[in-house]
N, CA, C and O atoms as CSV, one atom per row, in Angstrom:
chain,resi,resn,atom,element,x,y,z
A,1,MET,N,N,107.002,57.647,174.486
A,1,MET,CA,C,105.995,56.799,173.922
A,1,MET,C,C,105.077,57.628,173.021
A,1,MET,O,O,105.160,58.854,172.962
A,2,SER,N,N,104.217,56.916,172.338
A,2,SER,CA,C,103.322,57.602,171.406
A,2,SER,C,C,102.115,58.151,172.149
A,2,SER,O,O,101.690,57.632,173.182
A,3,HIS,N,N,101.594,59.200,171.589
A,3,HIS,CA,C,100.433,59.852,172.180
A,3,HIS,C,C,99.181,59.193,171.620
A,3,HIS,O,O,99.028,59.113,170.401
A,4,GLU,N,N,98.294,58.726,172.465
A,4,GLU,CA,C,97.064,58.070,172.015
A,4,GLU,C,C,95.923,59.074,172.052
A,4,GLU,O,O,95.817,59.889,172.968
A,5,GLU,N,N,95.064,58.996,171.026
A,5,GLU,CA,C,93.892,59.855,170.946
A,5,GLU,C,C,92.811,59.304,171.882
A,5,GLU,O,O,92.757,58.097,172.118
A,6,PRO,N,N,91.970,60.158,172.404
A,6,PRO,CA,C,90.894,59.677,173.260
A,6,PRO,C,C,89.900,58.838,172.453
A,6,PRO,O,O,89.767,59.023,171.244
A,7,PRO,N,N,89.214,57.929,173.114
A,7,PRO,CA,C,88.227,57.101,172.406
A,7,PRO,C,C,87.171,57.974,171.740
A,7,PRO,O,O,86.762,59.002,172.279
A,8,GLY,N,N,86.738,57.543,170.557
A,8,GLY,CA,C,85.712,58.275,169.821
A,8,GLY,C,C,86.265,59.326,168.884
A,8,GLY,O,O,85.497,59.918,168.126
A,9,GLU,N,N,87.566,59.587,168.899
A,9,GLU,CA,C,88.155,60.591,168.020
A,9,GLU,C,C,88.089,60.132,166.563
A,9,GLU,O,O,87.714,60.914,165.689
A,10,TYR,N,N,88.444,58.891,166.296
A,10,TYR,CA,C,88.399,58.306,164.960
A,10,TYR,C,C,87.390,57.161,164.987
A,10,TYR,O,O,87.668,56.112,165.568
A,11,PRO,N,N,86.219,57.345,164.366
A,11,PRO,CA,C,85.210,56.291,164.449
A,11,PRO,C,C,85.586,55.042,163.655
A,11,PRO,O,O,85.073,53.960,163.941
A,12,TYR,N,N,86.474,55.167,162.660
A,12,TYR,CA,C,86.863,54.027,161.830
A,12,TYR,C,C,88.348,53.751,162.031
A,12,TYR,O,O,89.178,54.631,161.801
A,13,GLN,N,N,88.678,52.576,162.444
A,13,GLN,CA,C,90.068,52.215,162.679
A,13,GLN,C,C,90.524,51.255,161.582
A,13,GLN,O,O,89.924,50.191,161.429
A,14,PRO,N,N,91.576,51.594,160.802
A,14,PRO,CA,C,92.074,50.675,159.777
A,14,PRO,C,C,92.535,49.366,160.399
A,14,PRO,O,O,92.994,49.331,161.541
A,15,TYR,N,N,92.408,48.315,159.647
A,15,TYR,CA,C,92.774,46.982,160.132
A,15,TYR,C,C,94.269,46.929,160.439
A,15,TYR,O,O,95.089,47.309,159.603
A,16,GLY,N,N,94.611,46.478,161.591
A,16,GLY,CA,C,95.999,46.281,161.967
A,16,GLY,C,C,96.711,47.518,162.473
A,16,GLY,O,O,97.864,47.409,162.890
A,17,ALA,N,N,96.102,48.673,162.461
A,17,ALA,CA,C,96.764,49.895,162.913
A,17,ALA,C,C,96.522,50.078,164.400
A,17,ALA,O,O,95.431,49.787,164.892
A,18,PRO,N,N,97.530,50.558,165.121
A,18,PRO,CA,C,97.309,50.856,166.538
A,18,PRO,C,C,96.248,51.946,166.667
A,18,PRO,O,O,96.129,52.826,165.814
A,19,TYR,N,N,95.502,51.868,167.723
A,19,TYR,CA,C,94.390,52.800,167.896
A,19,TYR,C,C,94.889,54.242,167.912
A,19,TYR,O,O,95.798,54.584,168.668
A,20,GLY,N,N,94.286,55.086,167.071
A,20,GLY,CA,C,94.595,56.504,167.048
A,20,GLY,C,C,95.800,56.884,166.223
A,20,GLY,O,O,96.175,58.056,166.227
A,21,GLN,N,N,96.427,55.968,165.520
A,21,GLN,CA,C,97.635,56.285,164.759
A,21,GLN,C,C,97.342,56.766,163.344
A,21,GLN,O,O,98.120,57.546,162.795
A,22,GLN,N,N,96.244,56.325,162.739
A,22,GLN,CA,C,95.951,56.682,161.357
A,22,GLN,C,C,94.555,57.285,161.268
A,22,GLN,O,O,93.679,56.944,162.062
A,23,PRO,N,N,94.341,58.181,160.304
A,23,PRO,CA,C,93.003,58.753,160.135
A,23,PRO,C,C,92.063,57.712,159.532
A,23,PRO,O,O,92.522,56.700,159.003
A,24,PRO,N,N,90.772,57.945,159.606
A,24,PRO,CA,C,89.810,56.991,159.043
A,24,PRO,C,C,89.926,56.941,157.526
A,24,PRO,O,O,90.362,57.911,156.905
A,25,PRO,N,N,89.542,55.827,156.928
A,25,PRO,CA,C,89.588,55.744,155.463
A,25,PRO,C,C,88.564,56.692,154.847
A,25,PRO,O,O,87.531,56.989,155.446
A,26,GLN,N,N,88.868,57.154,153.656
A,26,GLN,CA,C,87.969,58.063,152.951
A,26,GLN,C,C,86.874,57.287,152.241
A,26,GLN,O,O,87.050,56.121,151.888
A,27,TYR,N,N,85.747,57.943,152.037
A,27,TYR,CA,C,84.645,57.323,151.300
A,27,TYR,C,C,84.934,57.391,149.808
A,27,TYR,O,O,85.825,58.121,149.373
A,28,GLY,N,N,84.184,56.632,149.033
A,28,GLY,CA,C,84.307,56.704,147.588
A,28,GLY,C,C,85.227,55.667,147.009
A,28,GLY,O,O,86.047,55.986,146.147
A,29,TYR,N,N,85.118,54.440,147.451
A,29,TYR,CA,C,85.952,53.385,146.903
A,29,TYR,C,C,85.493,53.035,145.493
A,29,TYR,O,O,84.332,53.263,145.151
A,30,GLY,N,N,86.376,52.489,144.675
A,30,GLY,CA,C,86.027,52.052,143.327
A,30,GLY,C,C,86.415,53.078,142.278
A,30,GLY,O,O,87.073,54.079,142.561
A,31,TYR,N,N,85.989,52.797,141.071
A,31,TYR,CA,C,86.313,53.663,139.951
A,31,TYR,C,C,85.405,54.884,139.949
A,31,TYR,O,O,84.248,54.791,140.359
A,32,PRO,N,N,85.912,56.029,139.493
A,32,PRO,CA,C,85.048,57.207,139.397
A,32,PRO,C,C,84.060,57.018,138.243
A,32,PRO,O,O,84.316,56.223,137.339
A,33,PRO,N,N,82.950,57.729,138.262
A,33,PRO,CA,C,81.990,57.602,137.155
A,33,PRO,C,C,82.596,58.138,135.865
A,33,PRO,O,O,83.468,59.005,135.905
A,34,PRO,N,N,82.143,57.629,134.718
A,34,PRO,CA,C,82.700,58.118,133.455
A,34,PRO,C,C,82.313,59.566,133.228
A,34,PRO,O,O,81.297,60.024,133.751
A,35,PRO,N,N,83.110,60.296,132.454
A,35,PRO,CA,C,82.754,61.682,132.158
A,35,PRO,C,C,81.435,61.744,131.402
A,35,PRO,O,O,81.043,60.789,130.731
A,36,ARG,N,N,80.768,62.862,131.518
A,36,ARG,CA,C,79.431,63.003,130.941
A,36,ARG,C,C,79.436,62.858,129.424
A,36,ARG,O,O,78.534,62.230,128.869
A,37,HIS,N,N,80.406,63.410,128.758
A,37,HIS,CA,C,80.450,63.380,127.292
A,37,HIS,C,C,81.544,62.436,126.819
A,37,HIS,O,O,82.438,62.844,126.078
A,38,SER,N,N,81.481,61.176,127.241
A,38,SER,CA,C,82.547,60.256,126.892
A,38,SER,C,C,82.279,59.501,125.594
A,38,SER,O,O,83.220,59.007,124.973
A,39,GLY,N,N,81.029,59.400,125.172
A,39,GLY,CA,C,80.717,58.640,123.971
A,39,GLY,C,C,79.862,59.452,123.027
A,39,GLY,O,O,79.597,60.628,123.273
A,40,PRO,N,N,79.427,58.822,121.938
A,40,PRO,CA,C,78.578,59.549,120.988
A,40,PRO,C,C,77.235,59.894,121.626
A,40,PRO,O,O,76.691,59.133,122.426
A,41,ASN,N,N,76.732,61.026,121.262
A,41,ASN,CA,C,75.481,61.517,121.793
A,41,ASN,C,C,74.329,60.831,121.062
A,41,ASN,O,O,74.294,60.829,119.832
A,42,ALA,N,N,73.394,60.255,121.798
A,42,ALA,CA,C,72.257,59.555,121.189
A,42,ALA,C,C,71.404,60.512,120.377
A,42,ALA,O,O,70.868,60.129,119.337
A,43,ASN,N,N,71.269,61.750,120.833
A,43,ASN,CA,C,70.490,62.739,120.108
A,43,ASN,C,C,71.110,63.026,118.738
A,43,ASN,O,O,70.384,63.199,117.760
A,44,ALA,N,N,72.412,63.077,118.659
A,44,ALA,CA,C,73.085,63.321,117.380
A,44,ALA,C,C,72.910,62.132,116.446
A,44,ALA,O,O,72.723,62.316,115.244
A,45,ILE,N,N,72.968,60.921,116.978
A,45,ILE,CA,C,72.800,59.731,116.137
A,45,ILE,C,C,71.381,59.669,115.587
A,45,ILE,O,O,71.188,59.380,114.406
A,46,VAL,N,N,70.385,59.937,116.428
A,46,VAL,CA,C,68.992,59.919,115.975
A,46,VAL,C,C,68.763,61.016,114.942
A,46,VAL,O,O,68.089,60.796,113.936
A,47,SER,N,N,69.318,62.186,115.188
A,47,SER,CA,C,69.174,63.279,114.236
A,47,SER,C,C,69.790,62.933,112.887
A,47,SER,O,O,69.208,63.227,111.843
A,48,LEU,N,N,70.954,62.316,112.906
A,48,LEU,CA,C,71.606,61.915,111.653
A,48,LEU,C,C,70.760,60.904,110.892
A,48,LEU,O,O,70.570,61.041,109.683
A,49,VAL,N,N,70.251,59.896,111.583
A,49,VAL,CA,C,69.452,58.859,110.918
A,49,VAL,C,C,68.154,59.443,110.365
A,49,VAL,O,O,67.782,59.155,109.227
A,50,VAL,N,N,67.466,60.256,111.157
A,50,VAL,CA,C,66.201,60.834,110.698
A,50,VAL,C,C,66.435,61.781,109.523
A,50,VAL,O,O,65.645,61.785,108.578
A,51,ASN,N,N,67.487,62.572,109.557
A,51,ASN,CA,C,67.788,63.461,108.428
A,51,ASN,C,C,68.090,62.661,107.171
A,51,ASN,O,O,67.628,63.020,106.088
A,52,LEU,N,N,68.856,61.584,107.294
A,52,LEU,CA,C,69.168,60.770,106.117
A,52,LEU,C,C,67.922,60.092,105.552
A,52,LEU,O,O,67.770,59.991,104.334
A,53,VAL,N,N,67.038,59.630,106.421
A,53,VAL,CA,C,65.799,58.988,105.941
A,53,VAL,C,C,64.912,60.009,105.235
A,53,VAL,O,O,64.311,59.696,104.207
A,54,THR,N,N,64.822,61.222,105.769
A,54,THR,CA,C,63.970,62.220,105.125
A,54,THR,C,C,64.565,62.747,103.825
A,54,THR,O,O,63.823,63.214,102.961
A,55,ILE,N,N,65.852,62.685,103.667
A,55,ILE,CA,C,66.449,63.067,102.380
A,55,ILE,C,C,65.958,62.113,101.301
A,55,ILE,O,O,65.577,62.536,100.209
A,56,VAL,N,N,65.972,60.833,101.612
A,56,VAL,CA,C,65.603,59.815,100.627
A,56,VAL,C,C,64.096,59.730,100.449
A,56,VAL,O,O,63.618,59.673,99.316
A,57,SER,N,N,63.341,59.719,101.533
A,57,SER,CA,C,61.912,59.440,101.425
A,57,SER,C,C,61.065,60.674,101.135
A,57,SER,O,O,60.078,60.574,100.407
A,58,CYS,N,N,61.415,61.812,101.670
A,58,CYS,CA,C,60.565,62.990,101.536
A,58,CYS,C,C,61.145,64.057,100.622
A,58,CYS,O,O,60.515,65.093,100.409
A,59,CYS,N,N,62.313,63.828,100.087
A,59,CYS,CA,C,63.005,64.824,99.263
A,59,CYS,C,C,63.144,66.152,100.006
A,59,CYS,O,O,62.974,67.224,99.425
A,60,ASN,N,N,63.453,66.065,101.281
A,60,ASN,CA,C,63.633,67.235,102.124
A,60,ASN,C,C,65.051,67.762,101.903
A,60,ASN,O,O,66.020,67.195,102.408
A,61,LEU,N,N,65.160,68.844,101.148
A,61,LEU,CA,C,66.475,69.363,100.814
A,61,LEU,C,C,67.180,70.007,101.999
A,61,LEU,O,O,68.410,70.056,102.028
A,62,LEU,N,N,66.428,70.500,102.976
A,62,LEU,CA,C,67.068,71.076,104.161
A,62,LEU,C,C,67.609,70.004,105.097
A,62,LEU,O,O,68.338,70.312,106.040
A,63,ALA,N,N,67.259,68.751,104.842
A,63,ALA,CA,C,67.797,67.664,105.662
A,63,ALA,C,C,69.254,67.370,105.292
A,63,ALA,O,O,69.977,66.754,106.075
A,64,ILE,N,N,69.685,67.803,104.114
A,64,ILE,CA,C,71.083,67.574,103.719
A,64,ILE,C,C,72.034,68.341,104.640
A,64,ILE,O,O,72.941,67.730,105.206
A,65,PRO,N,N,71.860,69.675,104.814
A,65,PRO,CA,C,72.748,70.341,105.776
A,65,PRO,C,C,72.492,69.871,107.213
A,65,PRO,O,O,73.401,69.906,108.042
A,66,GLY,N,N,71.259,69.429,107.517
A,66,GLY,CA,C,70.982,68.892,108.848
A,66,GLY,C,C,71.759,67.617,109.111
A,66,GLY,O,O,72.272,67.418,110.212
A,67,ALA,N,N,71.852,66.750,108.107
A,67,ALA,CA,C,72.627,65.515,108.257
A,67,ALA,C,C,74.116,65.826,108.382
A,67,ALA,O,O,74.826,65.171,109.145
A,68,ILE,N,N,74.584,66.813,107.644
A,68,ILE,CA,C,75.995,67.201,107.736
A,68,ILE,C,C,76.307,67.724,109.142
A,68,ILE,O,O,77.330,67.373,109.728
A,69,LEU,N,N,75.417,68.565,109.675
A,69,LEU,CA,C,75.651,69.091,111.021
A,69,LEU,C,C,75.610,67.980,112.073
A,69,LEU,O,O,76.409,67.980,113.009
A,70,ALA,N,N,74.685,67.040,111.919
A,70,ALA,CA,C,74.607,65.932,112.879
A,70,ALA,C,C,75.866,65.073,112.800
A,70,ALA,O,O,76.379,64.636,113.830
A,71,GLY,N,N,76.366,64.827,111.600
A,71,GLY,CA,C,77.594,64.054,111.449
A,71,GLY,C,C,78.794,64.765,112.023
A,71,GLY,O,O,79.649,64.142,112.653
A,72,LEU,N,N,78.864,66.075,111.809
A,72,LEU,CA,C,79.980,66.844,112.371
A,72,LEU,C,C,79.917,66.896,113.896
A,72,LEU,O,O,80.951,66.931,114.564
A,73,SER,N,N,78.707,66.901,114.441
A,73,SER,CA,C,78.592,66.942,115.903
A,73,SER,C,C,79.087,65.642,116.523
A,73,SER,O,O,79.572,65.647,117.655
A,74,LEU,N,N,78.974,64.534,115.806
A,74,LEU,CA,C,79.508,63.269,116.312
A,74,LEU,C,C,81.032,63.274,116.320
A,74,LEU,O,O,81.652,62.615,117.155
A,75,ARG,N,N,81.624,64.000,115.413
A,75,ARG,CA,C,83.088,64.046,115.331
A,75,ARG,C,C,83.695,65.087,116.260
A,75,ARG,O,O,84.899,65.059,116.514
A,76,THR,N,N,82.875,66.010,116.773
A,76,THR,CA,C,83.363,67.069,117.661
A,76,THR,C,C,83.340,66.546,119.083
A,76,THR,O,O,82.342,66.702,119.787
A,77,SER,N,N,84.420,65.931,119.508
A,77,SER,CA,C,84.465,65.362,120.854
A,77,SER,C,C,85.152,66.289,121.852
A,77,SER,O,O,85.057,66.067,123.059
A,78,THR,N,N,85.837,67.318,121.374
A,78,THR,CA,C,86.571,68.183,122.295
A,78,THR,C,C,85.708,69.298,122.868
A,78,THR,O,O,85.995,69.798,123.956
A,79,ASP,N,N,84.659,69.697,122.158
A,79,ASP,CA,C,83.822,70.800,122.627
A,79,ASP,C,C,82.357,70.369,122.635
A,79,ASP,O,O,81.697,70.444,121.598
A,80,PRO,N,N,81.833,69.920,123.773
A,80,PRO,CA,C,80.457,69.437,123.826
A,80,PRO,C,C,79.420,70.526,123.559
A,80,PRO,O,O,78.344,70.222,123.043
A,81,ASP,N,N,79.707,71.777,123.891
A,81,ASP,CA,C,78.737,72.845,123.636
A,81,ASP,C,C,78.557,73.083,122.145
A,81,ASP,O,O,77.437,73.305,121.686
A,82,THR,N,N,79.635,73.041,121.390
A,82,THR,CA,C,79.545,73.193,119.943
A,82,THR,C,C,78.791,72.025,119.332
A,82,THR,O,O,77.962,72.218,118.442
A,83,ALA,N,N,79.068,70.824,119.795
A,83,ALA,CA,C,78.361,69.643,119.279
A,83,ALA,C,C,76.866,69.738,119.571
A,83,ALA,O,O,76.045,69.405,118.717
A,84,ARG,N,N,76.510,70.191,120.773
A,84,ARG,CA,C,75.099,70.328,121.135
A,84,ARG,C,C,74.414,71.364,120.244
A,84,ARG,O,O,73.276,71.163,119.819
A,85,THR,N,N,75.100,72.466,119.961
A,85,THR,CA,C,74.538,73.505,119.093
A,85,THR,C,C,74.321,72.976,117.682
A,85,THR,O,O,73.309,73.283,117.052
A,86,MET,N,N,75.269,72.180,117.182
A,86,MET,CA,C,75.111,71.617,115.841
A,86,MET,C,C,73.924,70.651,115.776
A,86,MET,O,O,73.210,70.620,114.774
A,87,VAL,N,N,73.710,69.876,116.820
A,87,VAL,CA,C,72.570,68.950,116.839
A,87,VAL,C,C,71.263,69.728,116.876
A,87,VAL,O,O,70.300,69.357,116.205
A,88,ILE,N,N,71.222,70.800,117.653
A,88,ILE,CA,C,69.999,71.619,117.708
A,88,ILE,C,C,69.690,72.193,116.335
A,88,ILE,O,O,68.541,72.165,115.895
A,89,TRP,N,N,70.708,72.717,115.652
A,89,TRP,CA,C,70.479,73.268,114.310
A,89,TRP,C,C,70.100,72.174,113.315
A,89,TRP,O,O,69.360,72.427,112.364
A,90,SER,N,N,70.595,70.981,113.526
A,90,SER,CA,C,70.211,69.868,112.672
A,90,SER,C,C,68.714,69.591,112.782
A,90,SER,O,O,68.036,69.386,111.774
A,91,TRP,N,N,68.201,69.587,114.023
A,91,TRP,CA,C,66.767,69.374,114.216
A,91,TRP,C,C,65.949,70.547,113.679
A,91,TRP,O,O,64.868,70.347,113.125
A,92,VAL,N,N,66.457,71.767,113.838
A,92,VAL,CA,C,65.746,72.946,113.332
A,92,VAL,C,C,65.624,72.879,111.812
A,92,VAL,O,O,64.557,73.156,111.265
A,93,LEU,N,N,66.701,72.517,111.132
A,93,LEU,CA,C,66.653,72.408,109.666
A,93,LEU,C,C,65.697,71.313,109.225
A,93,LEU,O,O,64.989,71.474,108.231
A,94,LEU,N,N,65.667,70.212,109.944
A,94,LEU,CA,C,64.727,69.138,109.621
A,94,LEU,C,C,63.285,69.621,109.754
A,94,LEU,O,O,62.456,69.354,108.884
A,95,GLY,N,N,62.986,70.333,110.842
A,95,GLY,CA,C,61.633,70.858,111.037
A,95,GLY,C,C,61.258,71.898,109.993
A,95,GLY,O,O,60.132,71.898,109.496
A,96,LEU,N,N,62.189,72.784,109.656
A,96,LEU,CA,C,61.908,73.783,108.615
A,96,LEU,C,C,61.652,73.123,107.264
A,96,LEU,O,O,60.789,73.562,106.503
A,97,GLY,N,N,62.401,72.076,106.973
A,97,GLY,CA,C,62.169,71.350,105.723
A,97,GLY,C,C,60.783,70.728,105.674
A,97,GLY,O,O,60.123,70.764,104.635
A,98,PHE,N,N,60.332,70.154,106.797
A,98,PHE,CA,C,58.983,69.595,106.840
A,98,PHE,C,C,57.926,70.686,106.693
A,98,PHE,O,O,56.937,70.500,105.983
A,99,LEU,N,N,58.129,71.822,107.360
A,99,LEU,CA,C,57.162,72.912,107.237
A,99,LEU,C,C,57.088,73.436,105.807
A,99,LEU,O,O,55.999,73.721,105.309
A,100,LEU,N,N,58.220,73.565,105.152
A,100,LEU,CA,C,58.207,74.022,103.759
A,100,LEU,C,C,57.542,72.998,102.833
A,100,LEU,O,O,56.841,73.378,101.894
A,101,THR,N,N,57.754,71.725,103.085
A,101,THR,CA,C,57.116,70.680,102.279
A,101,THR,C,C,55.605,70.721,102.454
A,101,THR,O,O,54.866,70.646,101.472
A,102,ILE,N,N,55.136,70.838,103.695
A,102,ILE,CA,C,53.690,70.902,103.944
A,102,ILE,C,C,53.103,72.170,103.326
A,102,ILE,O,O,52.028,72.124,102.729
A,103,ALA,N,N,53.794,73.292,103.462
A,103,ALA,CA,C,53.315,74.542,102.869
A,103,ALA,C,C,53.251,74.437,101.345
A,103,ALA,O,O,52.320,74.953,100.727
A,104,THR,N,N,54.217,73.783,100.747
A,104,THR,CA,C,54.210,73.620,99.286
A,104,THR,C,C,53.031,72.765,98.841
A,104,THR,O,O,52.346,73.111,97.878
A,105,PHE,N,N,52.787,71.650,99.533
A,105,PHE,CA,C,51.651,70.800,99.174
A,105,PHE,C,C,50.324,71.524,99.390
A,105,PHE,O,O,49.406,71.383,98.582
A,106,LEU,N,N,50.214,72.292,100.467
A,106,LEU,CA,C,48.982,73.051,100.686
A,106,LEU,C,C,48.799,74.124,99.618
A,106,LEU,O,O,47.688,74.325,99.126
A,107,PHE,N,N,49.876,74.814,99.257
A,107,PHE,CA,C,49.786,75.853,98.233
A,107,PHE,C,C,49.375,75.254,96.884
A,107,PHE,O,O,48.509,75.792,96.195
A,108,LEU,N,N,50.004,74.141,96.520
A,108,LEU,CA,C,49.665,73.511,95.250
A,108,LEU,C,C,48.264,72.909,95.288
A,108,LEU,O,O,47.553,72.930,94.284
A,109,GLY,N,N,47.869,72.378,96.430
A,109,GLY,CA,C,46.527,71.801,96.544
A,109,GLY,C,C,45.442,72.852,96.480
A,109,GLY,O,O,44.420,72.636,95.830
A,110,VAL,N,N,45.636,73.990,97.141
A,110,VAL,CA,C,44.638,75.058,97.123
A,110,VAL,C,C,44.561,75.673,95.730
A,110,VAL,O,O,43.462,75.935,95.241
A,111,ASN,N,N,45.691,75.907,95.084
A,111,ASN,CA,C,45.681,76.466,93.743
A,111,ASN,C,C,45.084,75.491,92.741
A,111,ASN,O,O,44.384,75.912,91.820
A,112,GLY,N,N,45.340,74.214,92.896
A,112,GLY,CA,C,44.768,73.223,91.995
A,112,GLY,C,C,43.283,73.087,92.210
A,112,GLY,O,O,42.563,72.807,91.251
A,113,TYR,N,N,42.779,73.273,93.429
A,113,TYR,CA,C,41.363,73.162,93.722
A,113,TYR,C,C,40.611,74.368,93.159
A,113,TYR,O,O,39.489,74.223,92.673
A,114,LEU,N,N,41.219,75.565,93.219
A,114,LEU,CA,C,40.565,76.757,92.730
A,114,LEU,C,C,40.537,76.824,91.213
A,114,LEU,O,O,39.677,77.504,90.653
A,115,ASP,N,N,41.431,76.154,90.540
A,115,ASP,CA,C,41.471,76.192,89.078
A,115,ASP,C,C,40.356,75.366,88.464
A,115,ASP,O,O,40.002,75.600,87.309
A,116,ASP,N,N,39.783,74.403,89.190
A,116,ASP,CA,C,38.713,73.545,88.624
A,116,ASP,C,C,37.397,74.221,88.550
A,116,ASP,O,O,36.420,73.622,88.100
């Protein structure tokens, strides 16, 4: 005959199985969560849109390579670290372009004020 396990050995008994014949069911029913980098990165999309707007509205020339890097990061789906680095550089170029624009306006404003 079959050997029966003592009571309490398996706290969960599958439906219809003789007591002690099968191990308890495993936890984690359902679909696994999606991978972390399964879709486009929101940071890359925002960076692309902001760079494109500043190219048109502020004449920020450093936003052109920033927009290119943001667009390339959206297409780089095989290496998330490279895509993240491209997005960071996209934001850095956008910030440098703004700093250069502000510095240019301040330089021209101070020189124009001193000439009067």
